[in-house]
C-alpha positions as CSV (number, residue, x, y, z in Angstrom):
1,M,67.6,67.1,111.6
2,A,71.4,67.1,111.4
3,T,70.9,68.2,107.6
4,H,68.5,71.2,108.7
5,R,71.4,71.9,111.2
6,G,73.8,72.1,108.6
7,L,72.0,73.9,106.3
8,L,71.0,76.6,109.1
9,G,74.8,76.7,110.1
10,S,75.9,77.4,106.2
11,W,73.1,80.1,105.9
12,K,74.4,81.7,109.2
13,T,78.1,81.6,107.9
14,L,76.8,83.2,104.4
15,A,74.9,85.9,106.5
16,L,77.9,86.9,108.4
17,F,79.9,87.1,105.6
18,L,77.8,89.0,103.5
19,A,77.7,91.7,106.8
20,A,81.4,91.7,106.7
21,V,81.2,92.1,102.7
22,T,79.3,95.6,103.1
23,V,81.7,96.6,105.2
24,I,84.9,95.8,102.8
25,L,82.5,97.6,100.3
26,F,82.4,101.0,102.2
27,S,86.1,100.7,103.4
28,P,88.4,100.2,100.4
29,W,91.7,101.0,102.2
30,T,92.9,97.6,102.3
31,A,96.0,96.1,102.1
32,R,96.8,95.2,98.7
33,A,95.1,92.4,98.2
34,E,97.1,89.6,96.3
35,E,98.7,91.7,93.9
36,E,95.9,90.6,93.5
37,Q,93.0,91.9,92.6
38,M,91.1,94.8,92.2
39,A,90.9,95.3,88.4
40,S,88.9,92.7,86.8
41,G,87.2,89.3,87.4
42,A,90.0,87.7,86.0
43,G,92.5,89.8,87.8
44,E,96.2,89.6,88.2
45,V,95.8,86.0,89.9
46,L,95.0,85.0,86.8
47,V,97.6,86.7,84.6
48,A,100.2,85.2,87.0
49,Y,98.8,82.0,86.9
50,V,99.1,81.8,83.3
51,M,101.8,83.5,82.4
52,N,104.0,81.6,85.4
53,E,102.3,78.4,84.1
54,A,101.7,77.7,87.8
55,Q,100.1,74.1,88.7
56,P,97.0,73.8,91.1
57,S,98.6,72.8,94.6
58,M,95.0,71.8,96.1
59,A,95.6,68.4,98.2
60,A,94.1,65.5,96.6
61,E,91.8,64.8,99.0
62,E,89.9,68.2,99.1
63,S,87.1,67.7,96.4
64,E,85.6,70.8,94.1
65,A,82.8,70.5,96.1
66,E,84.7,71.2,99.4
67,L,86.7,74.0,97.9
68,D,83.7,75.9,96.2
69,P,80.5,74.7,98.0
70,W,78.4,77.7,96.5
71,E,79.8,77.4,92.9
72,S,75.9,77.4,92.0
73,F,76.0,81.2,93.2
74,N,79.5,81.7,92.3
75,E,79.9,80.9,88.5
76,P,76.9,83.2,87.6
77,M,78.2,86.0,89.6
78,F,81.5,85.6,87.8
79,R,80.1,85.9,84.3
80,F,78.1,89.0,85.6
81,N,81.1,90.8,86.8
82,K,83.2,89.7,83.7
83,N,80.8,90.2,81.0
84,V,78.5,93.0,82.3
85,V,80.7,94.9,84.9
86,D,84.0,94.8,83.3
87,R,83.1,94.9,79.8
88,F,80.5,97.6,80.0
89,L,82.1,99.7,82.8
90,I,85.4,99.1,84.0
91,K,86.9,98.1,80.6
92,P,85.9,101.0,78.7
93,I,86.8,104.1,81.2
94,A,90.5,102.3,81.7
95,G,90.8,102.5,77.7
96,A,90.2,106.0,77.9
97,W,92.3,106.5,80.9
98,D,95.1,104.5,79.2
99,A,94.8,107.0,76.1
100,L,95.0,110.0,78.2
101,L,98.1,108.6,80.6
102,P,101.1,107.4,79.8
103,D,102.5,104.5,81.5
104,P,105.0,106.0,83.7
105,V,102.4,108.0,85.4
106,Q,99.9,105.0,85.7
107,K,102.8,103.2,87.5
108,G,103.4,106.1,89.7
109,V,99.7,106.3,90.5
110,K,99.5,102.8,91.5
111,N,102.8,103.3,93.5
112,A,101.4,106.1,95.4
113,I,98.0,104.5,96.4
114,E,99.7,101.2,97.4
115,N,102.2,103.3,99.8
116,L,98.9,104.4,101.5
117,G,98.5,100.8,102.7
118,F,101.6,100.8,104.6
119,V,99.9,100.4,108.2
120,P,98.1,97.0,107.6
121,R,101.3,95.6,105.9
122,F,103.5,96.7,108.4
123,A,101.1,95.1,111.3
124,N,100.4,92.1,109.6
125,N,104.2,91.4,109.6
126,L,104.6,92.0,113.0
127,F,101.3,89.7,113.8
128,Q,103.4,86.9,111.8
129,L,106.8,87.8,113.9
130,K,108.1,88.5,110.2
131,W,110.6,91.1,111.9
132,D,112.5,91.6,108.6
133,G,109.3,92.1,106.6
134,A,108.2,94.7,109.0
135,R,111.5,96.7,108.9
136,R,111.5,96.6,105.0
137,E,107.8,98.2,105.1
138,A,109.1,100.6,107.3
139,A,112.1,101.4,105.6
140,R,110.1,101.5,102.3
141,F,107.4,104.0,103.7
142,A,109.8,106.1,105.0
143,L,111.9,106.4,101.7
144,N,109.1,106.6,99.2
145,S,106.9,109.1,101.0
146,T,109.7,111.6,101.0
147,V,112.3,110.9,98.6
148,G,109.7,109.2,96.6
149,L,107.0,112.0,96.0
150,L,104.6,110.7,98.7
151,G,105.1,107.3,96.7
152,F,104.5,108.0,93.3
153,I,108.2,106.7,92.7
154,D,109.3,103.4,94.2
155,V,112.5,104.6,95.5
156,A,112.9,101.9,97.9
157,K,112.4,99.0,95.2
158,D,114.0,100.8,92.0
159,G,116.9,102.6,94.0
160,L,118.0,100.2,96.9
161,G,116.2,96.9,96.0
162,I,114.0,96.9,98.7
163,Q,110.9,94.8,97.9
164,T,107.6,94.9,99.7
165,S,106.6,92.3,101.9
166,D,102.9,92.3,101.2
167,E,101.0,90.7,104.3
168,D,97.3,90.8,105.0
169,F,95.2,89.7,108.1
170,G,93.8,87.0,105.8
171,Q,97.1,85.7,105.8
172,T,97.8,86.3,109.3
173,L,94.6,84.4,110.2
174,G,96.0,81.4,108.0
175,V,99.3,81.4,109.9
176,W,97.4,81.4,113.2
177,G,95.6,78.2,111.9
178,A,92.1,79.4,110.5
179,K,91.0,77.5,107.6
180,P,90.3,79.5,104.4
181,G,86.4,78.6,104.6
182,P,84.3,78.7,101.3
183,Y,85.3,80.5,98.0
184,L,82.9,83.0,97.3
185,I,82.4,85.6,94.3
186,L,80.0,88.6,94.6
187,P,78.3,90.9,92.2
188,F,80.4,94.2,91.4
189,V,83.2,92.9,94.0
190,P,85.7,91.4,91.5
191,P,88.2,90.1,93.5
192,P,87.6,86.3,94.7
193,L,87.4,85.6,98.3
194,T,87.1,83.4,101.0
195,I,85.6,83.7,104.2
196,R,88.9,84.0,106.1
197,D,90.1,86.6,103.2
198,G,86.8,88.3,103.8
199,V,87.4,88.9,107.4
200,G,90.9,89.6,106.7
201,R,89.9,92.5,104.5
202,V,87.7,94.0,107.2
203,V,90.6,94.0,109.3
204,D,92.9,95.6,107.4
205,A,90.5,98.5,106.4
206,A,89.9,99.1,110.1
207,M,93.7,99.3,110.9
208,N,94.3,102.0,108.0
209,P,94.4,105.4,109.6
210,L,93.1,107.0,106.4
211,T,89.5,105.7,106.9
212,W,89.3,107.3,110.1
213,V,90.0,110.9,108.5
214,L,89.1,110.7,105.1
215,P,85.4,111.4,103.9
216,G,83.6,108.7,102.3
217,S,83.8,110.3,98.7
218,A,87.5,110.5,99.0
219,T,87.9,107.1,99.9
220,W,85.7,105.9,96.9
221,G,87.3,108.3,94.5
222,I,90.6,106.9,95.5
223,L,89.2,103.1,95.1
224,G,87.9,104.0,91.6
225,T,91.3,105.5,90.6
226,Y,92.9,102.3,91.8
227,V,90.6,100.0,89.9
228,I,90.6,101.9,86.5
229,N,94.2,102.5,87.0
230,E,94.9,99.0,87.4
231,R,92.8,97.8,84.6
232,S,94.5,100.0,82.1
233,L,97.9,98.8,83.1
234,N,97.0,95.3,82.2
235,L,94.6,95.6,79.2
236,D,96.5,93.7,76.6
237,R,97.5,90.9,79.3
238,Y,93.9,90.3,80.5
239,E,92.9,89.8,76.8
240,R,95.6,87.6,76.0
241,V,94.8,85.4,79.3
242,E,91.2,85.3,78.8
243,E,91.7,84.1,75.0
244,S,94.1,81.3,76.2
245,V,91.8,79.8,79.0
246,V,89.1,77.4,78.2
247,D,87.4,77.4,81.6
248,L,88.1,80.5,82.8
249,Y,86.0,80.5,86.3
250,S,87.8,77.1,87.2
251,A,91.3,78.8,86.1
252,V,90.9,82.0,88.5
253,R,89.4,79.7,91.2
254,N,92.5,77.4,91.1
255,A,94.8,80.2,90.9
256,Y,93.4,82.0,93.8
257,L,93.2,79.3,96.1
258,Q,96.9,78.3,95.2
259,R,98.6,81.6,95.7
260,R,96.6,82.3,98.8
261,A,97.8,78.9,100.1
262,A,101.2,79.8,99.2
263,A,101.3,83.2,101.1
264,V,100.2,81.4,103.9
265,R,103.1,78.9,103.8
266,E,105.7,81.5,103.3
């Protein structure tokens, strides 16, 4: 009986999370997720993991089953996103995008779109009592939205050295003591997630005023632009990383969990 109740609880949790993911898919205006993550299944988390030679920081007492209880579902979805979605859809379009636009223009597009995520970043700095981070986000938004031509040029960083303070509601929940919950990969949603981070992305999307005023077609268009633009900026880097890692699924998972844990500790 206890086993049945445990299974029922797991399915309820999964059902709630899938409902949350539905909101994520139709609310693309999240805070910039973990430098992280909207271009491919490997994503920037893996690039940083390999390039920085980071070591997994998972506690020894945490078994793989505890960290990734849905691996039998996650790994096939990871392969689908990488071998089908990225290979036949995202990567070819990104290659054409890269041929059309020089890198400085692509970086400007990235800056402008990320500038639009100001409100969730600012709010989450306040939620975590990071006053300096909130001041920096306010200063960056004011400078980049005016002198920086609506964020196309990162004047705050390049001219004055004001770095972004990337905080999201998933991190906020972690700071408040919420556990990350199971790791999960969904089809057509390349960034990895945990239950906590999925809920966080929904809240971040709800906090962004642009989701209240822009029609759905506009938000989808800008989201698609961001995905393709980000993939285009990292075409060669992703290739090198994928060629250098034997167990890509585990590397992505460990990198993601490690970086999210580090973000909460900061």
